[in-house]
N, C-alpha and C positions, 0 to 999 in steps of 0.2 A: 528915263531908263533908254538905255540903246536900242531895245527892241520896239519900244512904242517910235523911235524917229525912223527905224527901218521897215517895220512892218505894221503900223498905225495903232489902233485900238486892240486889236486881236493880238499884236504882238504885246502890247502892253499886258493884257490880260494872261496870256500864256508864260511873260515872265514874272509876273507877280504870283502865280499859281506856283510854278516853279520853285521860286525863291521859299515862299511859304510852306510847299512840301518839304524841301531839304532842312529848312531850320525846324521844323517839327519833328523831322524823323531825327536828325542828330541830336536835339534838344531832349526829346522823350526817350530815346536809347541811353542818352548820358543819365538821366534822373533815374532809370531802371537799375541801371548798373550801380548807381549811388545806394540804392535803396538795398540791393542785394549785399552791398559791402558792410551797409551798416549794419545790417543783421548778423554780422559775423561771420557769415559763412564764404570766407575768402577761397574755399576749395570749389565753390559753384561761379567763381567770376568766368572763368573762360566758356562753360557751358551756357551760362547767360547769355554773353556776349554773343556767342555763336546762334543762339536761340533769338535773340533780339536782331542780328542782320538777318537771319532766314526771314524774320517776320517782315522785315524792311523790305527786303526783295520781292516776297510773296503781294505785299501791299502796292509796291511801284507797279508790279506787273498787271495788278487789279485796276489800278488807275489808269494805266497806259492802255489797257483794253477798253474801259471805260470811255477814254477821251479818242479812241481812234477815228471816229467820225463826227467828233465835236466841231464848230463851224465857227463857234464864239472864241476860240482861242486858236492861235497859231503856233501849230506843232512844232516847226523848226525852232520858234523862238524859245518854245519851251523846252526842248529837248538842251538848247544851247544854254538857256539859263539854268537849267540843274547841272551841266556840267560847270558853269562859272561859278555856281552858289556853292557847289561841293569842293571846288578847289578853294574859294576864299574861305570855308569853315575849316577844312583841313589845316590851310595855310596858318589860319588863326590859333589853332590848337597847337601846330607845330611853334609858334612863336611864343606862346603861353608857356608851353610845356619848358621850353629854353630858359627862359627867364624866372620861373616860380622855384624852381630849385627843391621843388617837392620830391623826396625819395620814393623811389619804386619799388622799395621794399619796407617792410615792417621793422624801423630801427630796435623796437624791444625785443623780437625774437632774433636778431641778427646783432651778436655781439660779438666781435673780434676775439675779444680778449677770454671768452668761453670756447672758443671754437679749439680743439685740440690740434696741436701740429703734427703732420705726417712722421715726422722724426723728432721727439723731443730733445735729443741732443744738439739740434740746431737752432732750437727755440730762442728767439731773441726776448729776453726779458729785461726789465731796468736793472737787476742785478747782476746780467750777464747770462751766458749760456748756462744749462742746466747741468751741474754735475754732483754726482753722488747723493743723488735723488732716487733711492731704490723705486719708488711707486711711478716715477715718470721715465724710467730707465727702457729702453726697446730690448725685448727679450732676444738674445743671439744665441745661435747654436756655439759650443764650446770649440775654442780653436785647436787645430791640429799642430802637433809641434813642427816648426819652421814655417809655418803658414804665414803671410805677410797679411798686415791689414788692409 
């Protein structure tokens, strides 16, 4: 580790603790969100994500307060390692998200053929535009004599 080469054993300890903390935070957060999603409570995903984030911030605050007087770890190495590990984790998440092609919506509930067009007269259907179908016609007020379309 770079922190060990620069700061010695205390740097290695700080870097290892930081990387372990970041990995635990992100992995446990992801597992918790997956657990909420598997229960079918999709409306609870945002509140769960915000609650998990708040718990991470609070836990990190407790850890930082507990480590402020520690001599066994090098605090600058700890801080820089947290930032580097977070950037690596987020970069890996972005890389995976751009390559896995997982839809960010539920394909079963979003079916474009079931969505009613705003103007049915302009709807593109395999048979052409909708004509003469009174159930899909837009209700318009009667035209006045001489009024243009």
